[in-house]
C-alpha positions as CSV (number, residue, x, y, z in Angstrom):
1,M,0.0,0.0,0.0
2,D,1.4,3.4,-0.9
3,L,0.7,6.5,1.2
4,V,1.6,10.1,0.5
5,I,2.9,11.9,3.6
6,S,4.3,15.4,3.3
7,D,4.4,15.1,-0.5
8,E,6.5,12.0,-0.4
9,T,5.3,8.4,-1.1
10,Y,5.9,5.6,1.4
11,T,5.2,2.0,0.7
12,F,3.7,-0.2,3.5
13,A,3.9,-4.0,3.2
14,H,3.4,-7.2,5.1
15,D,6.4,-9.5,5.0
16,A,4.8,-12.7,6.4
17,A,8.0,-14.7,5.9
18,A,9.9,-12.4,8.2
19,D,6.9,-11.9,10.6
20,R,7.0,-8.1,10.2
21,F,5.3,-5.2,8.5
22,T,7.6,-2.8,6.7
23,V,7.7,0.7,5.4
24,S,10.0,1.9,2.6
25,H,10.8,5.1,0.8
26,D,12.2,5.2,-2.7
27,G,12.7,1.4,-2.5
28,K,14.8,1.7,0.7
29,P,13.5,0.0,3.9
30,I,13.1,2.7,6.6
31,G,11.1,0.9,9.3
32,H,9.3,-2.2,10.6
33,V,6.9,-3.6,13.1
34,D,7.8,-7.2,14.3
35,Y,5.3,-9.7,15.6
36,I,4.9,-13.3,16.8
37,D,1.8,-15.3,16.1
38,R,0.6,-18.0,18.5
39,V,-2.5,-20.0,19.3
40,A,-4.9,-18.3,21.8
41,S,-4.4,-19.3,25.4
42,P,-7.1,-19.6,28.1
43,D,-6.3,-16.1,29.3
44,D,-7.0,-14.5,25.9
45,T,-10.4,-13.0,25.0
46,S,-10.3,-14.6,21.6
47,E,-10.4,-18.2,20.3
48,S,-8.5,-17.2,17.1
49,A,-4.7,-16.9,16.8
50,V,-3.2,-14.0,18.7
51,R,-0.6,-11.7,17.1
52,T,1.8,-10.1,19.6
53,F,3.6,-7.0,18.3
54,T,7.1,-7.0,19.8
55,H,9.0,-4.1,18.3
56,T,8.5,-0.9,16.2
57,E,11.3,1.0,14.6
58,V,11.6,3.8,12.0
59,S,14.9,5.3,11.0
60,P,15.6,8.6,12.9
61,A,16.1,10.3,9.6
62,Y,12.4,9.9,9.0
63,G,11.2,10.9,12.5
64,G,8.6,13.4,13.2
65,R,6.4,12.6,10.2
66,G,4.0,10.2,11.8
67,I,5.4,7.3,9.8
68,A,5.5,5.0,12.8
69,A,1.9,5.7,13.6
70,H,0.9,4.9,10.0
71,L,2.9,1.7,10.0
72,V,1.3,0.5,13.3
73,R,-2.2,1.4,12.0
74,F,-1.4,-0.6,8.8
75,A,-0.2,-3.6,10.8
76,L,-3.2,-3.5,13.1
77,E,-5.8,-3.1,10.3
78,T,-4.1,-5.8,8.2
79,S,-4.1,-8.2,11.2
80,A,-7.7,-7.5,12.0
81,E,-8.7,-8.1,8.4
82,A,-7.1,-11.5,8.7
83,G,-9.3,-12.3,11.7
84,L,-6.5,-12.0,14.3
85,T,-6.7,-10.4,17.7
86,F,-3.6,-8.8,19.1
87,R,-1.6,-7.8,22.0
88,T,1.8,-6.1,22.4
89,T,5.0,-6.0,24.4
90,C,6.1,-2.9,22.3
91,S,5.9,0.4,24.2
92,Y,5.2,2.3,20.9
93,V,2.2,0.1,20.1
94,M,1.0,0.3,23.7
95,D,1.0,4.1,23.4
96,F,-0.8,3.8,20.0
97,F,-3.5,1.7,21.7
98,R,-4.0,4.4,24.3
99,K,-4.5,7.1,21.7
100,N,-6.6,4.9,19.3
101,P,-9.4,3.2,21.3
102,E,-11.1,2.0,18.1
103,F,-8.7,-1.0,18.3
104,D,-9.8,-2.1,21.8
105,E,-12.3,-4.7,20.7
106,M,-9.6,-6.5,18.7
107,R,-7.2,-6.8,21.6
108,A,-6.7,-10.3,23.1
């Protein structure tokens, strides 16, 4: 998926083989969100697989443009469309959840 931010085009993708979502600019990788998928456990609110987001990173050269927030939103929306619920150990994603309660119902 391509998205124009501040007149520049960024490409967001799901790299399932690497268990990560990525963002690139002009063909150069500039950030990612890593995850782990596992079967739901008894303490989860879902019976489907649970995706745990573990790390978010965007190159400091691209900081301050909201790219990390767009990347996390893309990762969450793509995961929800796949029928997954999610949780996180990543502080950035935790903060994103606090600011975006529309994802609360999809949390495990």
